[in-house]
C-alpha positions in Angstrom: -26.8 -85.5 -37.6 -30.2 -83.9 -36.6 -28.8 -83.2 -33.1 -25.9 -81.3 -34.8 -27.7 -79.3 -37.0 -30.2 -78.0 -34.2 -27.1 -77.2 -32.1 -25.8 -75.1 -34.9 -29.1 -73.1 -35.6 -29.1 -72.2 -31.8 -25.7 -70.8 -31.8 -26.3 -68.3 -34.7 -28.3 -66.0 -32.4 -25.3 -66.0 -30.0 -23.5 -64.3 -33.0 -25.8 -61.6 -33.1 -25.9 -60.9 -29.3 -22.1 -60.8 -29.4 -21.9 -58.4 -32.2 -24.5 -56.3 -30.4 -22.4 -56.3 -27.1 -19.0 -55.3 -29.1 -21.0 -52.7 -30.8 -22.2 -51.4 -27.5 -18.9 -51.4 -26.2 -17.4 -49.6 -29.2 -20.1 -46.9 -28.6 -19.4 -46.4 -25.1 -15.5 -46.1 -25.9 -16.3 -43.5 -28.6 -18.5 -41.6 -26.2 -15.8 -41.8 -23.5 -13.2 -40.6 -26.0 -15.5 -37.6 -27.2 -16.2 -36.6 -23.4 -12.6 -36.9 -22.4 -11.4 -34.7 -25.5 -14.0 -32.2 -24.8 -13.5 -31.9 -21.3 -9.5 -31.7 -22.0 -10.3 -28.9 -24.3 -12.3 -27.1 -21.8 -9.7 -27.6 -19.3 -7.1 -26.3 -21.7 -9.2 -23.4 -22.7 -9.8 -22.5 -18.7 -6.0 -22.8 -18.1 -5.3 -20.6 -21.2 -7.7 -18.1 -20.0 -6.5 -17.9 -16.4 -2.8 -17.9 -17.2 -3.7 -14.8 -19.5 -5.5 -13.3 -16.6 -2.7 -13.9 -14.3 -0.1 -12.4 -16.7 -2.5 -9.3 -17.0 -2.7 -9.0 -13.2 0.9 -9.1 -12.9 1.6 -6.6 -15.6 -0.9 -4.2 -13.6 1.2 -4.7 -10.6 4.6 -3.7 -12.5 2.7 -0.7 -14.1 1.5 0.3 -10.6 4.9 0.0 -8.9 6.5 2.3 -11.7 3.6 4.7 -11.3 4.5 4.8 -7.6 8.0 5.5 -8.4 6.9 8.4 -10.6 4.2 9.8 -8.2 6.5 9.8 -5.0 8.7 12.4 -6.7 5.9 15.0 -6.3 3.6 13.5 -3.9 4.2 12.0 -0.3 3.0 8.5 0.4 0.3 10.1 2.8 -0.8 12.0 -0.2 -1.2 9.2 -2.6 -3.1 7.1 0.3 -5.4 10.1 1.0 -6.2 10.4 -2.8 -7.1 6.8 -3.1 -9.3 7.3 0.0 -11.7 9.2 -2.3 -12.4 11.8 0.6 -13.7 10.0 3.4 -9.9 9.6 4.8 -10.4 5.9 5.3 -9.2 3.0 2.8 -11.1 -0.1 2.1 -9.8 -3.2 4.0 -8.2 -5.0 1.1 -7.7 -8.0 3.1 -11.3 -9.0 2.1 -11.6 -8.9 -1.7 -15.5 -8.6 -0.9 -14.8 -5.1 0.1 -13.5 -4.3 -3.4 -15.2 -6.6 -5.9 -18.5 -8.6 -5.7 -20.3 -10.7 -7.8 -18.7 -9.6 -11.0 -18.6 -5.7 -10.1 -16.0 -3.2 -8.5 -17.9 -2.1 -5.4 -15.0 -0.3 -3.4 -15.7 3.3 -2.6 -12.0 4.1 -3.0 -10.5 5.5 -6.0 -8.8 3.1 -8.2 -4.9 3.8 -8.3 -4.9 2.6 -11.9 -8.4 2.4 -13.3 -9.6 -0.3 -16.1 -6.8 -0.6 -18.5 -6.8 -2.9 -21.7 -3.8 -5.3 -21.9 -3.2 -8.4 -23.9 -6.5 -9.4 -24.7 -8.1 -8.3 -21.1 -8.0 -5.8 -18.6 -6.3 -4.9 -15.3 -7.5 -2.6 -12.5 -5.3 -1.8 -9.2 -6.1 -0.5 -5.9 -3.6 1.2 -3.4 -4.1 0.8 0.5 -1.7 0.8 3.4 0.2 -2.1 4.7 -0.7 -4.3 7.6 1.7 -2.9 10.0 0.4 0.7 9.7 -3.2 -0.6 9.3 -4.5 -1.1 5.8 -7.4 1.4 6.1 -5.0 4.0 7.5 -3.8 6.9 5.5 -0.9 7.6 7.8 2.2 5.8 6.3 5.1 5.3 8.9 7.4 2.7 7.3 7.2 3.2 3.2 5.4 -0.1 2.8 2.1 -0.2 1.0 -0.4 -2.8 -0.6 -1.3 -3.1 -4.2 -4.2 -5.3 -5.3 -4.2 -6.0 -8.9 -7.5 -7.6 -10.8 -6.5 -9.4 -14.0 -9.8 -10.0 -16.1 -10.2 -11.7 -19.3 -13.5 -13.6 -20.6 -14.9 -15.4 -17.8 -11.6 -15.7 -15.7 -10.4 -13.4 -13.0 -7.1 -13.4 -11.0 -6.4 -11.2 -8.2 -3.0 -10.7 -7.0 -1.7 -8.8 -4.1 1.6 -7.7 -2.9 3.2 -5.3 -0.4 5.7 -3.1 -1.8 8.6 -0.8 -0.2 10.7 2.3 -1.1 13.8 1.4 0.9 14.1 4.2 3.2 16.9 5.0 5.6 15.5 6.2 9.1 16.8 9.2 10.8 20.4 8.9 11.4 21.4 11.3 14.1 25.3 11.4 13.3 28.2 10.6 11.0 29.0 7.7 13.1 26.1 6.2 15.1 27.0 3.9 18.0 23.7 2.6 20.0 24.6 0.4 23.0 25.2 0.6 26.9 28.8 1.4 25.9 31.2 1.1 23.0 34.7 -0.3 22.1 36.2 2.7 20.1 39.6 3.1 18.7 40.3 6.3 17.0 42.3 6.7 13.8 45.9 7.3 14.1 46.1 10.0 11.3 45.4 13.6 11.9 44.1 14.0 8.5 41.1 12.1 9.4 37.9 14.0 9.8 34.5 13.0 11.1 31.9 15.7 10.3 28.3 15.6 11.6 27.1 18.9 9.9 23.7 19.4 11.1 23.9 16.2 13.2 26.9 14.8 15.5 30.0 13.7 14.4 29.5 10.8 16.9 26.0 9.8 18.2 25.6 7.5 21.0 22.8 6.5 23.4 24.5 6.6 27.0 26.8 8.9 28.9 29.1 5.9 29.2 29.6 5.5 25.5 30.1 9.3 25.4 32.6 9.2 27.7 34.5 6.2 26.1 34.7 8.2 22.8 35.7 11.5 24.2 38.4 9.8 26.1 39.9 7.9 23.1 39.8 11.2 20.6 41.1 13.6 23.2 44.3 14.1 21.2 42.4 14.8 17.9 39.1 16.1 19.5 39.0 19.1 16.9 38.6 16.5 14.1 35.2 15.7 15.2 32.9 18.4 14.3 29.4 19.5 13.8 27.3 22.7 13.2 26.6 23.1 16.8 29.3 21.7 19.1 29.2 19.7 22.0 32.4 20.7 24.1 35.6 20.4 22.2 34.2 17.4 20.2 30.9 16.8 18.7 30.1 13.7 20.4 26.5 13.6 21.9 24.8 11.4 24.2 21.3 11.7 22.7 19.2 8.5 22.9 15.9 10.4 21.9 17.3 11.0 18.7 17.3 7.4 17.7 13.8 7.2 17.9 12.8 10.1 15.5 11.4 7.6 12.9 9.1 4.4 13.0 12.3 2.5 14.0 13.8 2.7 17.4 17.7 2.3 16.7 18.3 1.5 20.3 16.1 -1.6 20.1 17.3 -5.2 18.9 13.8 -6.0 17.2 13.5 -2.6 15.5 17.2 -2.7 14.2 16.9 -6.4 12.9 13.5 -5.6 11.4 14.9 -2.7 9.5 18.1 -4.8 8.3 15.3 -7.6 7.2 13.7 -5.1 5.1 16.9 -4.1 3.2 17.7 -8.0 3.0 14.3 -8.7 1.3 14.7 -6.0 -1.4 18.5 -6.3 -1.7 20.3 -6.6 -4.9 22.6 -9.0 -3.7 22.4 -11.4 -0.7 25.6 -13.1 0.3 25.7 -15.9 2.8 29.2 -16.2 4.0 30.2 -19.6 5.8 31.4 -19.4 9.3 35.0 -18.3 9.5 35.1 -17.1 5.8 35.2 -13.5 4.5 33.5 -12.2 1.3 35.3 -9.5 -0.8 32.9 -6.9 -2.2 33.3 -6.2 -5.8 32.7 -2.8 -7.4 29.9 -4.5 -9.6 28.0 -5.6 -6.3 28.3 -2.2 -4.3 26.9 -0.1 -7.1 27.6 3.6 -8.1 25.8 7.0 -7.3 23.9 6.7 -10.5 22.9 3.0 -10.0 22.9 2.6 -6.1 22.5 -1.1 -4.8 21.5 -2.9 -1.5 23.8 -5.4 -0.6 23.1 -7.8 2.4 26.0 -9.9 3.7 25.2 -12.7 6.1 28.6 -13.1 8.0 31.8 -11.3 7.5 32.9 -8.8 4.6 35.7 -6.6 3.3 35.2 -3.4 1.5 38.1 -1.9 -0.5 39.7 -0.8 -2.4 36.4 -0.3 -4.5 33.9 2.6 -4.6 30.3 2.0 -3.8 26.8 3.6 -3.4 23.6 2.6 -1.6 23.0 0.6 1.4 25.4 -2.0 2.8 24.2 -4.3 5.5 26.8 -6.6 7.3 26.1 -9.1 10.1 29.5 -10.2 11.0 32.8 -8.2 11.2 33.0 -5.5 8.2 36.7 -4.6 7.3 37.6 -1.5 5.5 40.8 -1.1 3.9 42.6 0.5 1.1 41.4 3.6 -1.0 37.8 3.4 -1.4 34.7 5.8 -1.2 31.0 4.8 -0.2 28.1 7.0 -0.4 25.1 6.0 1.6 24.5 4.1 4.7 26.9 1.5 5.9 24.9 -0.7 8.5 27.2 -3.3 10.6 24.9 -5.1 12.9 25.0 -8.6 14.2 28.1 -8.8 15.9 28.6 -5.1 15.4 32.1 -5.2 14.5 33.7 -2.6 12.3 37.4 -2.7 11.5 39.6 -0.3 9.4 43.2 -1.6 8.6 46.0 -0.8 6.0 46.9 2.1 4.3 44.9 4.3 1.8 42.3 6.9 2.1 38.5 6.2 2.4 35.8 8.7 2.2 32.2 7.7 3.4 29.4 10.2 2.6 26.3 9.5 4.6 26.5 7.7 7.8 27.8 4.4 9.6 25.9 2.6 11.9 27.3 0.0 14.1 24.9 -2.2 16.6 25.5 -5.2 18.2 22.3 -7.2 18.0 23.5 -10.9 18.0 25.1 -13.2 20.2 28.4 -15.0 19.3 26.6 -17.8 17.6 25.0 -14.9 15.4 21.5 -15.5 17.0 19.6 -12.2 17.6 19.0 -11.2 21.2 15.6 -11.6 22.6 13.7 -8.0 22.2 13.9 -7.6 26.0 17.8 -8.4 26.1 18.9 -4.9 25.0 21.8 -4.3 22.5 25.4 -5.2 23.2 28.7 -3.1 23.0 29.5 -2.4 19.3 33.1 -2.2 18.0 34.4 0.6 16.1 38.1 0.4 15.2 39.4 2.6 12.6 43.1 2.9 14.0 44.5 2.0 10.6 46.9 4.2 8.8 45.6 6.7 6.0 42.8 9.0 6.0 39.3 7.9 6.4 36.9 10.8 6.3 33.2 10.2 7.3 31.0 12.9 6.5 27.4 13.2 7.3 25.2 13.7 4.3 21.2 13.6 4.7 20.9 13.6 0.7 22.9 10.8 0.5 21.1 8.9 3.1 17.7 9.9 1.5 18.9 8.3 -1.9 20.7 5.4 -0.6 17.9 2.7 -1.2 17.1 4.1 -4.6 14.1 5.7 -6.0 12.0 2.6 -7.1 9.4 0.7 -5.0 10.2 -2.9 -4.6 8.2 -6.1 -4.2 8.5 -7.0 -0.5 5.6 -9.9 -0.4 3.3 -11.5 -2.6 0.2 -13.7 -2.8 -2.6 -14.8 -5.1 -6.0 -14.4 -3.7 
């Protein structure tokens, strides 16, 4: 009995030890819970402020794009860039943010395109520079592409977003029908009512004497239907390769033609990928109107008609025109470079048609040193298909707004 009593008295000390251990564990768990909760709250708060700063920066970019669209009606792009350069004719290199913003302060010598503006509980500020192809610091634009750098600031958070924007611009088209390549496959319309009028440009513009001869031979019976302000013989069909290089794009070069098409694709209202062997019938809603121009890019074969459209239409397969239709702007048939007109009906194209073979039969672009292939232009279908060169229609084809070409968060 004495031994049992002594054992019980010894175990009473263990209860205290266990209780202290349990209390310590509970305190640790509580402290951990409080720490975790506090950390989560901080993370949540940082996330909210960062998200807010991001949204503010995006708002700044949206305002800047709209401002560019307005400013370009009274200023050239070069004038806007020179204004941003603040008198020294050199823009800051916006590829390195340290050239614009350092240690919490804006340090750029450039004028901000949009100064500090309050928005949504924070502020944004936007800078305008050139694009990388022209040289970011250059005030000379050649391609309509610009760089916008927006800063969104709220509390202790700052988000920097940079985007390349472009005003889709049709380069100089030297004729109502433009056919670069070593030669052409050309089949003229049967109807004597057909008219191809170049006005200040050629009715048909080609890049080689061989192409010129092919077209002249084909239209011999109706040469007087191919007119321009300054004729070239009985028909205004000109061999004028230099006219294909009057803008930043060399329209006799595979790489330049494909790059131009890629720009149109990147900002297109509609991109249609057509399975091999199939054909996309373009609807009126897709191809736009003169009051709401659309850029449509078709990877594959397409049919236009009998609908009206306006803007820019790019097709990489065979483009078939049929029925009654009107189109105002640029029709660009590349890739296979195959345009066909069939069926009856009347069609009026105001602007220009550009047809160039830039890809092989597998639709793979030729290498840059390959040269263009021979385009096919067959409008031998019935009816009247008048093609009228119009510089205004081409100038307005891409619409008036600047569109996002590329985007990144810095």
